[in-house]
C-alpha positions in Angstrom: 2.3 -26.3 -6.0 -0.8 -24.7 -7.5 0.5 -21.6 -9.2 3.6 -20.7 -11.2 5.0 -17.3 -10.5 7.0 -15.1 -12.9 9.4 -12.5 -11.6 9.2 -9.2 -13.6 11.6 -6.8 -11.9 13.2 -5.9 -8.6 11.4 -3.2 -6.7 13.1 -3.2 -3.3 16.3 -4.4 -1.6 17.3 -4.3 2.1 19.6 -5.9 4.7 17.4 -9.0 4.9 15.9 -9.7 1.4 14.8 -8.7 -2.0 11.3 -7.8 -3.2 10.2 -8.5 -6.8 7.2 -7.5 -8.8 5.7 -10.7 -10.2 2.7 -12.3 -11.6 0.7 -15.5 -11.3 1.2 -17.3 -14.6 -2.4 -18.8 -14.6 -4.3 -15.6 -13.9 -1.9 -12.8 -14.7 -2.6 -11.3 -11.3 0.2 -9.0 -10.2 1.9 -9.9 -6.9 4.9 -8.9 -4.7 7.3 -11.7 -4.0 9.9 -11.3 -1.2 12.9 -13.6 -1.2 14.4 -14.2 2.2 17.8 -16.0 2.1 18.3 -18.4 5.0 22.0 -17.8 5.5 22.1 -17.7 9.3 19.8 -18.6 12.3 19.4 -15.0 13.4 17.8 -14.0 10.0 15.8 -17.3 9.9 14.3 -16.4 13.2 13.2 -13.0 11.9 11.7 -14.6 8.8 9.7 -17.1 10.8 8.3 -14.3 13.0 7.2 -12.4 9.9 5.7 -15.5 8.4 3.8 -16.4 11.6 2.5 -12.8 12.1 1.3 -12.6 8.4 -0.4 -16.0 8.7 -2.2 -14.8 11.8 -3.5 -11.7 10.1 -4.2 -13.6 6.9 -6.5 -11.6 4.7 -8.8 -10.4 7.5 -8.1 -6.6 7.4 -8.0 -4.3 4.4 -5.2 -2.2 5.9 -2.8 -5.1 6.6 -0.8 -6.6 3.8 -2.2 -9.9 2.6 -0.1 -13.0 2.3 -1.1 -15.3 -0.6 1.3 -18.2 0.0 4.8 -19.1 1.3 7.3 -21.2 -0.6 10.3 -23.0 0.7 13.3 -23.2 -1.7 14.8 -26.7 -1.6 17.1 -26.5 -4.6 18.7 -24.0 -7.0 15.4 -23.3 -8.7 12.9 -25.8 -7.1 10.2 -24.8 -4.6 7.5 -26.4 -2.6 4.5 -24.7 -1.0 4.2 -24.7 2.8 0.9 -25.8 4.1 -1.2 -23.3 6.1 -0.4 -23.4 9.8 2.9 -25.3 9.3 6.4 -24.0 9.8 9.3 -25.5 7.9 10.9 -27.8 10.6 14.3 -27.5 9.0 14.3 -23.8 9.7 12.9 -24.1 13.1 15.8 -26.6 13.9 18.3 -24.0 12.6 17.0 -21.4 15.0 17.0 -23.8 18.0 20.6 -25.2 17.3 22.0 -21.8 16.3 23.3 -22.9 13.0 21.8 -23.4 9.6 20.9 -27.0 9.0 22.0 -28.3 5.6 19.1 -29.4 3.5 20.7 -32.7 2.4 21.7 -33.7 6.0 18.2 -32.9 7.3 16.5 -35.0 4.6 18.8 -38.0 5.2 18.0 -38.0 8.9 14.3 -37.9 8.3 14.1 -40.3 5.4 16.6 -42.8 4.1 15.1 -42.5 0.7 16.1 -38.9 0.4 16.7 -39.0 -3.3 13.1 -40.1 -3.9 11.7 -37.5 -1.7 13.6 -34.7 -3.5 12.1 -35.8 -6.8 8.5 -35.9 -5.5 8.9 -32.6 -3.6 10.7 -30.6 -6.3 7.6 -28.5 -7.1 7.3 -25.8 -9.6 9.9 -23.3 -10.6 10.2 -19.5 -10.6 10.7 -18.1 -14.0 13.3 -15.3 -13.1 13.2 -12.5 -15.7 14.9 -10.1 -13.5 17.8 -8.1 -14.9 19.6 -7.0 -11.7 21.8 -4.5 -13.4 18.9 -2.7 -15.0 16.8 -2.9 -11.8 19.6 -1.3 -9.7 20.0 1.5 -12.4 16.3 2.0 -12.4 16.2 2.4 -8.6 19.2 4.7 -8.7 17.6 7.0 -11.3 14.4 7.0 -9.3 16.3 8.1 -6.1 18.1 10.8 -8.0 14.8 12.1 -9.5 13.2 12.4 -6.1 16.2 14.3 -4.5 15.2 17.3 -2.5 16.9 20.7 -2.4 19.7 21.4 -0.1 17.5 23.2 2.4 15.7 20.2 3.6 16.9 19.2 7.1 19.3 16.4 7.2 19.9 13.7 9.7 23.6 13.0 10.5 24.6 9.5 9.4 26.5 8.8 12.6 23.3 8.8 14.6 21.2 6.5 12.5 20.1 3.5 14.4 18.2 1.0 12.2 18.1 -2.8 11.8 21.7 -4.1 11.9 22.9 -5.4 8.6 24.2 -9.0 8.6 27.9 -9.4 9.2 30.1 -9.6 6.1 31.0 -13.2 6.8 27.3 -14.1 7.1 26.5 -12.5 3.7 29.3 -14.3 1.9 28.8 -17.7 3.6 27.4 -20.4 1.3 23.6 -20.8 1.6 22.9 -24.3 2.7 19.2 -23.8 3.5 18.5 -21.6 0.6 15.4 -19.3 1.1 11.8 -18.6 2.0 9.7 -16.8 -0.6 6.7 -14.8 0.6 4.0 -14.1 -2.1 1.9 -11.1 -1.1 -0.5 -8.6 -2.6 1.0 -6.0 -4.8 0.7 -2.3 -3.9 1.1 0.0 -6.9 1.5 3.2 -4.9 4.8 2.4 -3.3 5.4 3.2 0.3 3.8 6.0 2.2 6.8 8.3 1.8 6.8 7.9 -2.0 3.0 8.2 -2.3 2.4 11.3 -0.2 5.5 13.3 -1.1 5.0 12.8 -4.8 1.6 14.6 -4.5 0.5 18.1 -3.4 -0.7 18.3 0.2 -4.3 17.3 0.7 -6.0 17.3 4.0 -8.7 14.9 3.2 -6.2 12.4 1.9 -4.0 12.8 5.1 -7.0 12.3 7.3 -7.9 9.1 5.5 -4.4 7.8 5.9 -4.1 8.3 9.6 -7.6 6.8 10.3 -6.7 3.7 8.3 -3.4 3.3 10.2 -5.4 3.5 13.4 -7.6 0.7 12.3 -4.7 -1.5 11.2 -2.8 -1.2 14.5 -6.0 -1.8 16.6 -6.5 -5.0 14.5 -2.9 -6.1 15.1 -3.0 -5.4 18.9 -6.3 -7.2 19.2 -4.4 -10.3 17.9 -1.6 -9.8 20.3 0.8 -8.6 17.6 3.2 -5.7 18.4 4.8 -4.5 15.2 7.8 -2.6 16.7 8.9 -1.0 13.5 6.1 1.3 12.4 7.3 3.9 10.0 6.3 5.2 6.5 8.7 2.8 4.8 6.8 0.0 6.2 3.4 1.2 5.1 2.4 0.4 1.5 -0.2 2.1 -0.7 -2.8 0.7 -3.1 -4.1 3.5 -5.5 -7.9 3.1 -5.7 -10.5 5.3 -7.5 -11.9 6.5 -4.2 -8.5 7.2 -2.6 -5.5 5.5 -1.3 -5.7 2.3 0.8 -2.7 1.8 3.0 -1.3 -1.5 4.1 0.9 -2.1 7.2 3.7 -4.4 6.1 7.1 -5.8 7.1 6.6 -7.9 10.2 10.2 -9.0 10.6 10.6 -7.4 14.0 7.1 -8.1 15.2 6.3 -10.1 18.4 3.3 -12.1 19.3 1.7 -12.6 22.7 -1.4 -14.6 23.7 -3.7 -11.7 23.1 -4.8 -8.4 24.4 -6.3 -7.5 27.8 -7.7 -4.3 29.5 -9.2 -2.9 26.4 -6.5 -3.8 23.9 -3.3 -2.9 25.8 -1.1 -6.0 25.8 0.9 -6.6 29.0 3.6 -8.5 27.1 7.0 -6.8 27.9 9.9 -6.7 25.4 13.5 -5.9 26.0 15.2 -5.8 22.5 16.1 -2.3 21.4 14.9 -2.4 17.7 13.2 -0.3 15.2 14.2 2.9 13.3 15.4 5.8 15.4 13.0 8.6 14.3 10.0 6.5 15.3 11.3 4.7 18.4 9.5 5.4 21.8 11.5 6.9 24.7 11.4 3.7 26.7 12.9 1.9 23.7 15.7 4.5 23.4 16.4 4.2 27.1 16.8 0.4 27.0 13.9 -0.2 29.3 11.3 -3.0 29.0 8.3 -1.9 26.9 4.9 -3.0 25.7 2.7 -2.6 22.6 2.3 1.1 23.6 5.6 1.7 21.8 3.7 1.2 18.6 1.3 4.1 19.7 4.3 6.5 20.0 5.5 5.5 16.5 2.0 6.3 15.2 2.1 9.6 16.9 5.3 10.5 15.1 3.9 9.4 11.8 0.6 11.2 12.2 2.4 14.5 13.1 4.6 14.2 10.0 1.7 13.2 7.7 -0.6 15.9 8.9 2.0 18.7 8.8 4.2 17.2 6.0 7.4 17.3 8.1 10.3 15.7 6.3 14.1 15.2 6.6 17.0 13.6 4.8 19.2 10.9 6.1 22.9 11.7 5.6 24.1 10.2 2.4 20.7 9.7 0.9 18.6 11.6 -1.6 15.2 10.2 -0.5 13.1 12.5 1.5 11.3 10.9 4.4 8.3 11.8 6.6 9.2 12.1 10.3 9.0 14.5 13.2 12.0 15.5 15.3 13.6 18.1 17.5 16.2 20.7 16.2 19.1 21.0 18.5 21.6 23.9 18.6 22.3 26.6 16.0 23.3 24.2 13.3 19.8 22.6 13.4 21.0 19.2 14.3 18.1 16.7 14.2 17.2 14.6 17.2 14.4 12.0 17.1 11.5 12.7 19.4 11.9 9.5 21.4 15.6 10.2 22.1 14.7 13.8 23.1 12.0 12.7 25.4 14.2 10.1 27.0 16.7 12.9 27.8 14.0 15.5 28.7 10.3 14.6 29.1 9.3 18.2 28.2 11.4 18.5 25.1 8.9 18.6 22.1 6.8 21.8 21.6 3.1 21.4 21.0 2.5 20.3 17.4 0.8 22.9 15.2 -2.4 21.2 14.0 -5.8 22.2 15.4 -6.2 22.2 19.2 -8.1 18.8 19.4 -5.6 17.1 17.2 -2.7 18.8 19.0 -4.0 17.5 22.4 -4.3 13.9 21.0 -0.9 13.9 19.4 0.7 15.0 22.7 -1.0 12.1 24.4 0.3 9.7 21.8 3.8 11.1 22.2 3.7 11.1 26.1 7.0 9.9 27.6 4.9 7.7 30.0 3.6 4.7 27.9 0.5 4.4 30.2 -0.5 8.0 29.4 -0.9 7.1 25.8 -4.2 6.0 24.4 -4.5 2.3 23.6 -5.0 1.1 20.0 -8.6 0.3 20.4 -9.3 3.8 21.7 -7.3 5.5 19.0 -9.7 5.3 16.0 -12.6 7.0 17.7 -10.3 9.6 19.2 -8.7 10.5 15.9 -12.0 10.8 14.1 -13.4 13.1 16.8 -10.3 15.3 16.9 -10.2 15.7 13.1 -13.9 16.4 12.9 -13.7 19.0 15.7 -10.7 20.8 14.2 -12.3 20.8 10.7 -15.2 22.9 12.1 
């Protein structure tokens, strides 16, 4: 292993892993390090999908998060670097068999001199300086400081549909295959929610963000990658002197096909209902098969929210989020656009930006996936609409 990484602090935690801020010991370069515990085959499959997608994108696009390296944890604190283009066979075996393969058993099957192999592959070690209690307190204080006033529309908790958390027995089961560590570029601006909502509205900044997102998704679709969970939480921001540079991240739900056809529209069909409810397309809500055009709908929701600064609160949270929705009834109950369109194709009213941008957004949010522009068409269409409305 070439570098030694130092963990500085925890910066994010979700159902599937923990993200740390860290540094390369030799250069001092700041990096983001995501630890993905390999506790069950379902999680392992998501991790391998994310790894494969990030390796495919490599460092070839400025608006897609860059992967520096991937490490396989083989002991309590020992790691080894995975070679480019290679997947850890032990984890692939776990996915195929439907159960996590114990590291010791796997090594004994592949090499009778397992003890020798463990010594030669022990690799370098992560210097963990993380204080979990302080990190959690820091994140809690940050959430409280960002709390919005009580007039901000709230989303009922009972209707939230996001990635399912691992079952309790899976979380408490002993880890026999330990973890994957993804070392990625560090984004100092946080996610898109944090970055935009902590600053005054700025039309030029908003236009730059939506155009960069167009470019990123066109690049992913050209490689046959459908993200399937596009939302502001999964867009990170690097603060640069000339303005923000956004990075599409979190490829755990992504799917890859052999490539794109017909000008960028992949014909690969998917059936799994996944994503986050405020950004899911109608066909996903309805349990139908869908294509990469579901990503275009998610972008439409994000663009509308970014351009008009539309926000909401999830029930039980204090973090304001960007997202468009339909208000139902006198109580102002919030319904995601995709759900509303699945129930009634004429549900959303025309969004309020200028007429050219309004027309484009309505196309992106069409209930018929084939009526939406493809990713490779979108960049030019967005630039033209924003230019026309600015005049």
